[in-house]
MIFI-643089 format. One record per residue (C-alpha): x, y, z; residue number from 1; residue in three letters. Coordinates in nm, 3 decimals, m for minus. Example, Ala and Ser with C-alpha at 12.3 -4.5 7.8 and 13.67 -1.06 7.14 Angstrom:
MIFI-643089
       u       v       w   n res
   1.230  m0.450   0.780   1 ALA
   1.367  m0.106   0.714   2 SER
END
This chain:
MIFI-643089
       u       v       w   n res
  m6.403   1.058   5.316   1 MET
  m6.581   1.169   5.629   2 SER
  m6.835   1.389   5.452   3 GLY
  m6.593   1.592   5.238   4 ALA
  m6.719   1.699   4.897   5 THR
  m6.526   1.610   4.582   6 ALA
  m6.431   1.977   4.538   7 GLU
  m6.295   1.995   4.893   8 GLN
  m6.098   1.677   4.837   9 THR
  m5.949   1.798   4.509  10 LEU
  m5.847   2.137   4.646  11 THR
  m5.678   1.969   4.943  12 ALA
  m5.430   1.781   4.720  13 TRP
  m5.136   1.768   4.749  14 PRO
  m5.122   1.777   5.125  15 PRO
  m4.898   2.039   5.286  16 PRO
  m4.533   1.939   5.317  17 ALA
  m4.437   1.827   5.667  18 PRO
  m4.205   2.042   5.872  19 ALA
  m3.841   1.936   5.869  20 GLY
  m3.619   1.817   5.582  21 PRO
  m3.725   1.868   5.222  22 ALA
  m3.956   1.599   5.087  23 PRO
  m3.802   1.318   4.884  24 ALA
  m3.835   1.332   4.504  25 PRO
  m4.104   1.116   4.341  26 ALA
  m3.841   0.848   4.268  27 GLY
  m3.796   0.805   4.643  28 GLY
  m4.154   0.688   4.682  29 LEU
  m4.137   0.477   4.365  30 ALA
  m3.845   0.283   4.516  31 ALA
  m4.082   0.174   4.792  32 HIS
  m4.329   0.004   4.558  33 LEU
  m4.305  m0.375   4.554  34 ALA
  m4.220  m0.517   4.212  35 THR
  m4.132  m0.857   4.075  36 GLY
  m3.771  m0.936   3.987  37 VAL
  m3.693  m1.080   3.645  38 VAL
  m3.385  m1.171   3.445  39 VAL
  m3.407  m1.102   3.074  40 LEU
  m3.195  m1.348   2.873  41 THR
  m3.108  m1.335   2.505  42 CYS
  m2.845  m1.464   2.266  43 GLY
  m2.721  m1.813   2.195  44 SER
  m2.493  m2.039   2.397  45 GLU
  m2.162  m1.860   2.334  46 ALA
  m2.293  m1.507   2.377  47 ASP
  m2.579  m1.538   2.628  48 VAL
  m2.656  m1.208   2.790  49 GLN
  m2.875  m1.154   3.092  50 GLY
  m2.985  m0.854   3.292  51 VAL
  m3.183  m0.822   3.616  52 THR
  m3.470  m0.575   3.613  53 VAL
  m3.760  m0.493   3.840  54 SER
  m3.944  m0.264   3.599  55 THR
  m4.139  m0.524   3.401  56 LEU
  m4.506  m0.433   3.359  57 ALA
  m4.798  m0.561   3.157  58 LEU
  m4.864  m0.294   2.893  59 ALA
  m5.148  m0.471   2.710  60 SER
  m5.356  m0.782   2.768  61 VAL
  m5.482  m0.823   2.410  62 GLU
  m5.249  m0.853   2.236  63 PRO
  m5.016  m0.942   2.525  64 PRO
  m4.737  m0.684   2.549  65 VAL
  m4.494  m0.615   2.833  66 VAL
  m4.280  m0.312   2.896  67 SER
  m3.945  m0.285   3.070  68 VAL
  m3.725   0.018   3.134  69 ALA
  m3.352  m0.023   3.071  70 LEU
  m3.076   0.231   3.117  71 ARG
  m2.987   0.397   2.788  72 ARG
  m2.654   0.271   2.654  73 GLY
  m2.650  m0.036   2.881  74 SER
  m2.512  m0.368   2.765  75 ARG
  m2.847  m0.531   2.842  76 GLY
  m3.041  m0.289   2.622  77 LEU
  m2.794  m0.327   2.333  78 ARG
  m2.818  m0.707   2.358  79 SER
  m3.198  m0.711   2.363  80 LEU
  m3.224  m0.477   2.066  81 LEU
  m2.987  m0.703   1.870  82 GLY
  m3.186  m1.020   1.945  83 ALA
  m3.492  m1.146   1.761  84 SER
  m3.641  m1.293   2.081  85 THR
  m3.567  m1.291   2.452  86 PHE
  m3.692  m1.466   2.762  87 VAL
  m3.833  m1.300   3.073  88 VAL
  m3.736  m1.532   3.358  89 ASN
  m3.962  m1.432   3.649  90 VAL
  m3.741  m1.523   3.944  91 LEU
  m3.865  m1.743   4.225  92 GLY
  m3.834  m1.649   4.590  93 SER
  m3.513  m1.852   4.635  94 GLY
  m3.324  m1.700   4.341  95 GLN
  m3.168  m1.393   4.503  96 GLU
  m2.820  m1.506   4.398  97 GLU
  m2.922  m1.512   4.031  98 LEU
  m3.075  m1.165   4.061  99 ALA
  m2.749  m1.031   4.204 100 ARG
  m2.537  m1.212   3.942 101 HIS
  m2.725  m1.061   3.647 102 PHE
  m2.739  m0.717   3.812 103 ALA
  m2.358  m0.697   3.827 104 HIS
  m2.221  m0.482   3.543 105 ARG
  m1.897  m0.679   3.517 106 GLY
  m2.067  m1.018   3.476 107 ARG
  m1.932  m1.251   3.208 108 PRO
  m2.128  m1.357   2.901 109 THR
  m2.199  m1.700   2.761 110 GLY
  m2.359  m2.013   2.897 111 ILE
  m2.053  m2.091   3.113 112 ASP
  m2.111  m1.788   3.339 113 GLN
  m2.335  m2.013   3.552 114 LEU
  m2.329  m2.375   3.663 115 ASP
  m2.488  m2.592   3.389 116 PRO
  m2.764  m2.701   3.630 117 GLY
  m2.884  m2.340   3.654 118 THR
  m3.014  m2.353   3.297 119 TRP
  m3.343  m2.535   3.224 120 ALA
  m3.299  m2.554   2.848 121 GLY
  m3.330  m2.334   2.541 122 ARG
  m3.610  m2.185   2.336 123 THR
  m3.652  m2.281   1.969 124 GLN
  m3.433  m1.977   1.889 125 ASP
  m3.160  m2.107   2.123 126 GLY
  m3.212  m1.856   2.406 127 VAL
  m3.119  m2.016   2.741 128 PRO
  m3.388  m2.030   3.008 129 VAL
  m3.321  m2.025   3.384 130 LEU
  m3.431  m2.327   3.590 131 ARG
  m3.673  m2.300   3.886 132 ASP
  m3.822  m1.963   3.787 133 ALA
  m4.171  m1.861   3.898 134 PHE
  m4.255  m1.834   3.528 135 GLY
  m4.126  m1.748   3.182 136 TRP
  m4.233  m1.525   2.895 137 LEU
  m4.098  m1.567   2.544 138 LEU
  m4.097  m1.218   2.393 139 CYS
  m4.008  m1.030   2.077 140 SER
  m3.908  m0.663   2.074 141 VAL
  m4.165  m0.435   1.911 142 GLN
  m4.025  m0.088   1.977 143 ARG
  m3.850   0.138   2.223 144 THR
  m3.952   0.477   2.358 145 VAL
  m3.699   0.719   2.510 146 PRO
  m3.791   0.808   2.870 147 VAL
  m3.542   1.029   3.056 148 GLY
  m3.215   0.837   3.097 149 ASP
  m3.383   0.504   3.008 150 HIS
  m3.546   0.336   2.710 151 GLU
  m3.888   0.183   2.757 152 LEU
  m3.881  m0.142   2.561 153 LEU
  m4.216  m0.278   2.445 154 LEU
  m4.224  m0.649   2.361 155 ALA
  m4.493  m0.884   2.238 156 GLY
  m4.544  m1.196   2.447 157 VAL
  m4.533  m1.496   2.215 158 ASP
  m4.569  m1.759   2.488 159 ARG
  m4.595  m1.778   2.866 160 SER
  m4.527  m2.070   3.098 161 VAL
  m4.614  m2.078   3.468 162 ARG
  m4.355  m2.231   3.700 163 GLY
  m4.403  m2.303   4.066 164 GLY
  m4.344  m2.150   4.404 165 GLY
  m4.358  m1.780   4.486 166 ASP
  m4.198  m1.482   4.309 167 PRO
  m3.897  m1.284   4.427 168 LEU
  m3.982  m0.921   4.508 169 LEU
  m3.789  m0.596   4.507 170 ASN
  m3.896  m0.354   4.780 171 PHE
  m3.712  m0.048   4.910 172 ALA
  m3.392  m0.149   4.730 173 GLY
  m3.380  m0.500   4.876 174 GLY
  m3.475  m0.847   4.756 175 LEU
  m3.752  m1.018   4.950 176 HIS
  m3.936  m1.346   4.942 177 ARG
  m4.306  m1.296   4.884 178 SER
  m4.547  m1.395   5.157 179 PRO
  m4.657  m1.755   5.115 180 ALA
  m4.981  m1.786   4.923 181 THR
  m5.209  m2.076   4.855 182 THR
  m5.284  m2.187   4.500 183 THR
  m5.639  m2.053   4.523 184 SER
  m5.511  m1.708   4.627 185 GLU
  m5.285  m1.692   4.319 186 ARG
  m5.533  m1.818   4.060 187 ASP
END
């Protein structure tokens, strides 16, 4: 801090706006934060629904709870609220095509929307799970909280399974493979 006192530091925030165009809204900076990419799946074989999100966050460690923001009125939100359980498929670095598929609003429903080899199996409740993910969380909806034009969904984590490889990341509106890490760096 080069010798600045706490009071000097606090009174200097926020920094003056740079000359030129108006500063971007806070959402502009938020879009430049790296986040993991997940596909939430729910439903049984005939009516499987999935939605790509990059807003998953750990809300509580004990008990384990995750949060995810979904657009109010979206098909994905309606499906999750109607399901007893859902799966968070944490996509691996080579699963960009799956992320794009489940991000498309006009995507079909049901198990047949993807090649059968894309699915790894089903949970005890019959929810299909995507193959080759970085990891999976089996979750149950606890509650939702309205936040602007989205709903923040809070879900208890009933089980987690670690896959392999590296996660797929969302950064600045694009999908990116994470930098290679060694096992010791991840654990």
